[in-house]
C-alpha positions as CSV (number, residue, x, y, z in Angstrom):
1,M,-1.9,36.3,25.7
2,A,-5.0,34.6,24.2
3,A,-6.5,34.4,27.7
4,R,-5.9,38.1,28.4
5,R,-7.5,39.0,25.1
6,L,-10.5,36.8,26.0
7,H,-10.8,38.5,29.3
8,S,-10.7,41.9,27.8
9,R,-13.4,41.1,25.3
10,R,-15.7,39.9,28.2
11,L,-15.1,43.2,30.0
12,H,-16.1,45.4,27.1
13,S,-18.8,43.2,25.6
14,R,-21.3,44.7,28.0
15,R,-20.9,48.0,26.3
16,R,-21.8,46.7,22.9
17,P,-25.2,46.4,21.4
18,L,-26.9,43.1,21.8
19,R,-27.0,42.5,17.9
20,Q,-23.3,43.1,17.7
21,R,-22.5,40.7,20.6
22,R,-24.7,38.0,18.9
23,L,-22.8,38.5,15.6
24,L,-19.4,38.1,17.3
25,L,-20.6,35.1,19.1
26,A,-21.7,33.4,15.8
27,L,-18.4,34.2,14.1
28,G,-16.5,32.8,17.0
29,I,-18.4,29.5,16.7
30,V,-17.6,29.3,13.0
31,V,-13.9,30.0,13.5
32,I,-13.6,27.3,16.2
33,A,-15.5,24.7,14.0
34,T,-13.5,25.5,10.9
35,G,-10.2,25.5,12.7
36,G,-10.9,22.1,14.3
37,T,-11.5,20.6,10.7
38,L,-8.3,22.2,9.3
39,I,-6.2,20.8,12.1
40,G,-7.6,17.3,11.4
41,L,-6.9,17.6,7.7
42,S,-3.4,18.9,8.0
43,A,-2.4,16.1,10.4
44,T,-3.6,13.6,7.8
45,E,-1.8,15.3,5.0
46,R,1.4,15.4,6.9
47,G,1.2,11.6,7.3
48,T,2.2,11.6,11.0
49,T,2.2,8.3,12.8
50,H,0.0,9.6,15.7
51,R,-3.4,7.9,15.9
52,H,-5.3,11.2,15.3
53,A,-3.6,11.1,11.9
54,T,-5.9,8.1,10.9
55,T,-9.2,9.8,11.7
56,R,-11.3,11.9,9.5
57,S,-14.3,14.2,10.5
58,S,-17.5,14.1,8.8
59,T,-19.3,17.6,8.6
60,T,-22.9,18.6,8.8
61,T,-24.5,21.2,6.6
62,T,-23.8,23.8,9.2
63,G,-20.1,23.2,9.0
64,V,-19.8,21.8,12.5
65,P,-18.0,18.4,12.7
66,A,-20.5,15.7,13.5
67,T,-18.5,12.4,13.8
68,T,-14.8,11.2,13.7
69,V,-14.1,8.1,11.8
70,A,-10.9,6.1,12.3
71,R,-9.3,5.2,8.9
72,C,-6.9,2.5,8.2
73,P,-3.6,4.2,7.2
74,L,-2.8,1.9,4.1
75,T,-6.3,1.7,2.6
76,D,-8.2,4.8,4.0
77,L,-11.1,2.5,4.8
78,P,-12.9,2.8,8.1
79,A,-10.9,0.9,10.7
80,P,-12.4,-2.4,12.0
81,G,-14.4,-1.9,15.2
82,G,-13.7,2.0,14.8
83,V,-10.1,1.6,16.0
84,V,-6.8,1.4,14.0
85,P,-4.7,-1.5,15.4
86,D,-1.8,-0.2,17.5
87,R,0.7,-2.1,15.5
88,P,3.3,-1.6,12.6
89,A,2.9,-2.7,9.0
90,L,3.6,-6.4,8.5
91,A,5.1,-7.6,5.3
92,V,5.4,-11.2,4.2
93,K,7.4,-12.5,1.2
94,I,5.2,-14.9,-0.8
95,G,6.2,-17.2,-3.7
96,N,4.6,-17.1,-7.1
97,E,6.2,-19.9,-9.1
98,P,3.8,-21.3,-11.8
99,E,4.3,-24.8,-10.4
100,G,4.0,-25.2,-6.6
101,A,3.3,-21.7,-5.3
102,R,-0.2,-21.1,-6.7
103,P,-2.8,-20.5,-5.6
104,Q,-1.5,-18.5,-2.6
105,S,-3.2,-17.8,0.7
106,G,-3.8,-14.5,2.4
107,L,-3.6,-12.2,-0.7
108,D,-7.1,-10.8,-0.4
109,E,-6.6,-9.9,3.3
110,A,-3.5,-7.8,2.6
111,D,-3.9,-4.0,2.5
112,V,-1.2,-3.7,-0.2
113,V,0.4,-6.3,-2.4
114,Y,3.7,-5.6,-4.3
115,D,4.3,-7.8,-7.4
116,T,8.1,-7.8,-7.8
117,P,10.4,-9.5,-10.4
118,A,12.9,-12.0,-9.1
119,E,15.6,-13.6,-11.3
120,G,14.3,-14.7,-14.7
121,F,11.3,-12.3,-14.1
122,V,9.6,-14.9,-12.1
123,M,7.4,-12.7,-9.9
124,R,7.1,-12.8,-6.2
125,Y,4.8,-10.9,-3.8
126,I,5.3,-8.7,-0.8
127,A,1.9,-8.8,1.0
128,V,1.6,-6.0,3.5
129,Y,-1.0,-6.2,6.4
130,Q,-1.9,-3.6,9.1
131,C,-5.7,-3.3,9.7
132,A,-6.7,-6.8,8.6
133,N,-5.7,-10.3,9.7
134,A,-5.0,-13.4,7.8
135,A,-5.1,-16.9,9.4
136,S,-2.8,-18.4,6.7
137,I,-0.2,-16.7,4.5
138,G,2.0,-18.4,2.1
139,P,3.8,-20.1,0.7
140,T,6.5,-17.9,2.3
141,R,9.7,-17.7,0.3
142,S,13.2,-16.2,0.5
143,L,14.3,-12.6,1.0
144,R,15.2,-10.4,-2.0
145,W,17.1,-7.2,-2.2
146,V,14.0,-5.2,-3.3
147,D,12.0,-6.2,-0.3
148,W,13.6,-4.0,2.4
149,H,14.0,-1.1,-0.2
150,I,10.2,-1.1,-0.7
151,M,9.4,-1.5,3.0
152,A,11.6,1.5,4.1
153,A,8.7,3.8,3.3
154,Y,6.5,2.0,6.1
155,G,8.3,3.4,9.1
156,H,9.2,0.5,11.3
157,P,7.6,-2.5,9.7
158,I,8.0,-6.3,10.4
159,L,9.4,-8.2,7.3
160,A,8.9,-12.0,7.3
161,F,10.7,-14.2,4.9
162,A,12.0,-17.8,4.5
163,G,15.8,-17.4,4.5
164,G,17.9,-16.0,1.7
165,I,21.4,-15.4,0.6
166,N,24.0,-13.3,2.2
167,P,24.8,-10.4,2.4
168,D,21.0,-9.8,2.0
169,V,20.0,-11.6,5.2
170,D,22.8,-10.0,7.3
171,T,21.8,-6.6,5.9
172,V,18.2,-7.0,6.9
173,M,19.2,-8.3,10.4
174,S,21.3,-5.2,11.0
175,L,18.7,-2.5,9.9
176,G,17.7,-0.7,13.0
177,W,14.3,0.5,11.6
178,L,13.1,-3.0,10.7
179,H,11.8,-5.9,12.5
180,P,13.1,-9.1,10.6
181,A,11.5,-12.5,11.0
182,D,13.4,-15.2,9.3
183,L,11.0,-18.1,9.4
184,L,13.9,-20.6,8.8
185,A,16.2,-19.2,11.5
186,G,15.1,-17.5,14.8
187,A,11.4,-17.1,13.9
188,Q,10.4,-20.7,13.4
189,A,7.8,-20.4,16.0
190,A,5.7,-18.3,13.7
191,A,5.8,-20.8,10.9
192,H,4.3,-24.2,10.0
193,R,4.4,-26.6,7.1
194,I,1.4,-28.0,5.4
195,S,1.0,-31.5,4.1
196,S,-0.8,-30.7,0.8
197,R,2.4,-29.1,-0.7
198,V,6.1,-30.0,-1.0
199,P,9.0,-27.9,0.1
200,P,9.9,-25.2,-0.5
201,D,6.3,-24.3,-1.1
202,N,4.7,-25.6,2.0
203,L,5.9,-23.1,4.6
204,Y,3.1,-20.9,5.9
205,T,2.5,-18.3,8.7
206,S,-0.2,-15.9,9.9
207,T,-0.5,-12.3,11.0
208,A,-1.3,-13.4,14.6
209,A,1.8,-15.6,14.9
210,L,4.1,-12.8,13.4
211,Y,2.8,-10.0,15.5
212,K,3.2,-12.3,18.6
213,L,7.0,-12.3,18.0
214,F,7.2,-8.6,18.3
215,P,5.0,-7.6,21.3
216,G,6.8,-4.3,21.7
217,A,6.3,-3.2,18.1
218,T,3.6,-0.7,18.2
219,G,2.3,2.4,16.4
220,P,0.6,2.2,12.9
221,P,2.5,3.5,9.8
222,A,2.0,6.7,8.1
223,P,-0.1,6.6,4.9
224,V,2.0,5.5,1.9
225,F,-0.5,6.6,-0.7
226,D,-2.6,9.8,-1.4
227,F,-6.3,9.1,-1.6
228,T,-8.7,11.1,-3.7
229,R,-12.4,11.2,-4.8
230,A,-11.6,10.5,-8.5
231,L,-9.0,10.4,-11.1
232,P,-8.2,13.6,-13.2
233,A,-10.4,14.3,-16.2
234,G,-7.8,12.8,-18.6
235,A,-8.4,9.2,-17.3
236,S,-9.6,6.7,-19.9
237,H,-12.3,3.9,-19.5
238,V,-10.6,0.5,-19.8
239,R,-11.8,-3.0,-19.5
240,S,-8.4,-4.7,-18.8
241,F,-4.8,-4.2,-18.3
242,G,-2.0,-6.9,-19.0
243,V,1.7,-7.3,-18.9
244,D,3.7,-10.4,-19.9
245,F,6.5,-10.6,-17.4
246,S,7.8,-14.1,-18.4
247,Y,6.8,-17.7,-19.3
248,D,3.4,-18.5,-17.6
249,T,3.4,-15.1,-15.8
250,D,1.3,-13.1,-18.1
251,V,-0.7,-11.0,-15.7
252,V,-4.2,-9.5,-16.6
253,W,-6.3,-7.3,-14.4
254,T,-10.0,-7.0,-15.7
255,W,-12.5,-4.5,-14.4
256,D,-15.6,-6.2,-12.8
257,E,-18.2,-3.5,-12.6
258,P,-20.8,-5.4,-10.4
259,A,-18.0,-6.1,-7.8
260,H,-16.4,-2.6,-8.4
261,A,-13.0,-4.3,-8.4
262,W,-10.2,-5.4,-10.6
263,L,-10.0,-9.2,-10.9
264,H,-6.5,-10.9,-11.3
265,T,-5.8,-13.7,-13.8
266,Y,-2.9,-15.8,-15.2
267,S,-3.2,-16.9,-18.8
268,G,-6.9,-16.2,-18.6
269,V,-7.4,-18.3,-15.5
270,P,-8.9,-16.4,-12.6
271,D,-6.6,-16.1,-9.6
272,V,-8.1,-17.5,-6.4
273,D,-7.1,-16.9,-2.7
274,A,-6.7,-20.4,-1.2
275,L,-7.5,-19.1,2.2
276,T,-11.0,-18.0,1.3
277,G,-11.7,-19.6,-2.1
278,Q,-12.6,-16.2,-3.4
279,P,-11.1,-14.3,-6.5
280,V,-8.1,-12.2,-6.0
281,T,-9.2,-8.6,-6.4
282,A,-7.9,-5.1,-5.8
283,T,-9.5,-1.7,-5.7
284,N,-6.5,0.0,-7.2
285,V,-3.8,-1.3,-9.5
286,V,-0.6,0.9,-9.7
287,V,2.0,0.3,-12.3
288,E,5.6,1.5,-11.8
289,I,8.0,1.0,-14.8
290,V,11.4,0.9,-13.3
291,H,15.0,0.4,-14.3
292,Y,16.9,-2.4,-12.7
293,T,20.3,-3.9,-12.3
294,I,21.6,-7.5,-11.8
295,G,22.9,-8.1,-8.4
296,P,26.4,-9.7,-7.9
297,Y,25.1,-12.6,-5.8
298,I,23.6,-15.8,-7.4
299,E,20.2,-16.5,-5.8
300,S,20.0,-20.2,-6.8
301,P,22.4,-22.8,-8.6
302,G,22.6,-22.0,-12.3
303,G,20.6,-18.9,-11.9
304,S,21.5,-15.2,-12.3
305,G,21.9,-12.5,-9.7
306,D,19.0,-10.9,-8.1
307,I,16.8,-8.4,-10.1
308,E,17.5,-5.1,-8.1
309,S,14.5,-2.8,-9.1
310,Q,15.1,0.8,-8.6
311,T,12.1,2.2,-6.7
312,V,13.7,5.5,-5.8
313,G,13.7,8.4,-8.3
314,S,11.0,8.7,-10.9
315,G,9.6,7.0,-14.0
316,P,6.6,6.3,-16.1
317,G,3.5,4.3,-14.9
318,Y,-0.2,4.0,-14.7
319,V,-2.9,4.3,-12.1
320,L,-6.0,2.1,-12.4
321,R,-9.2,2.6,-10.4
322,G,-13.0,2.5,-10.9
323,G,-12.7,1.1,-14.4
324,K,-10.4,3.9,-15.5
325,A,-6.7,4.3,-16.1
326,I,-4.3,7.2,-16.5
327,A,-0.7,7.5,-17.5
328,V,1.4,8.9,-14.6
329,T,4.9,9.7,-13.5
330,W,5.8,8.0,-10.3
331,H,8.1,10.0,-7.8
332,R,10.0,8.6,-4.8
333,A,12.5,11.1,-3.3
334,A,14.2,8.7,-0.9
335,L,13.9,5.2,0.6
336,S,12.1,6.5,3.7
337,R,9.6,8.5,1.5
338,P,6.4,7.3,0.0
339,T,5.8,7.1,-3.7
340,R,3.6,9.9,-5.3
341,F,2.1,10.0,-8.8
342,T,1.3,12.9,-11.2
343,D,-0.4,13.1,-14.6
344,G,1.1,14.8,-17.7
345,A,0.0,18.2,-16.4
346,G,1.8,17.7,-13.1
347,Q,-1.4,17.2,-11.2
348,A,-1.4,14.8,-8.3
349,V,-3.2,11.5,-8.9
350,G,-4.6,9.7,-5.9
351,L,-6.0,6.3,-5.2
352,A,-9.5,5.1,-4.2
353,P,-10.0,4.0,-0.7
354,G,-9.3,0.3,-0.7
355,R,-6.8,-2.5,-1.3
356,T,-4.0,-1.8,-3.7
357,W,-1.7,-3.9,-5.9
358,V,1.5,-2.4,-7.2
359,E,3.0,-4.0,-10.3
360,I,6.8,-3.4,-10.5
361,V,7.4,-3.7,-14.2
362,P,11.0,-3.9,-15.5
363,D,11.6,-1.3,-18.3
364,T,12.7,-4.1,-20.5
365,V,9.4,-5.8,-20.6
366,A,7.3,-2.5,-20.5
367,G,6.6,-3.0,-24.2
368,S,4.3,-5.9,-23.4
369,I,1.9,-3.7,-21.5
370,A,-1.5,-3.7,-23.1
371,F,-4.8,-2.0,-22.3
372,T,-8.2,-2.9,-23.8
373,P,-9.3,-0.7,-25.4
374,P,-6.0,1.0,-25.9
375,L,-5.2,3.8,-23.4
376,R,-5.4,7.3,-24.8
377,T,-1.9,8.7,-24.0
378,G,0.6,10.7,-25.9
379,R,3.6,8.7,-24.8
380,S,4.9,5.1,-25.0
381,P,5.3,3.2,-21.8
382,R,8.8,2.1,-22.7
């Protein structure tokens, strides 16, 4: 039908005045250029897993797209070499015990890091890679219930861990949407032990070794965050944010203006990535205050059941970026859906392009959250 209309216009255009034909031609060019831009944006907003969903067009002053830039789906940064790697998200469970696990390797290379409470509110990390590589990641530690519940939003990811209890391990091995890599059973080829540490904190891996285990796993994930130019007008300037999870796990993020990044510290001591020797930083810090239940299975002798953080539903939280913070409500409709954030007026709150840390904060310790200076908000974080 479109072809017949175009043919008809050509037949009749000779009868129109020259000025009218020039006007119609100019309008056609504008419609085509605008339509192309709208198609590109709608694909990104839908979060499809096709490669064109990770591209963004820059536009000249005439409104005509000039260049197309491939963007990493988890950071919205330009893809390395201009090409998004044709591979899924890769998650690695990393220990964070005060004695033995710190400092970790490979945290600064991750696109996203989740800081999740285990039994006793000892925190452990889920480091997620897609665009970047890390030659050393660890120490790798055992699986927890929360791990695959968080990673369900990443499509068909790889999840690497060092053993765990049943039924957790059996559950992960049976999930059709997940590529499991137990570094103690079946995936030992991707792991190695280092001599400078003692078990269980001496088991390490790398992105290259893990991706090699799954040569048929292709296709980047859809974005799991919305990215925007700035925070809403209600955001407050803050110098630091802290939360006391448990003994020797009092986390503080401090804004470093020259680096334009948040610096990570424990008990006032800067955290360092052992792989690079550089401070651990993030562009965005997201806080999700969650309810939790105690799982029925004991993780270690004399311990309690697992902390099963509920990351589906909604709850209070904060988004920190650019030296500012704002109180938000987090929303996640289902395990397979990403988490979104809104402010008190219901306006969407997005992140800045860059690396993101997500602090999963149990509601029973939310009272220890502190901002310097105090955050201007009309509600308590409890």
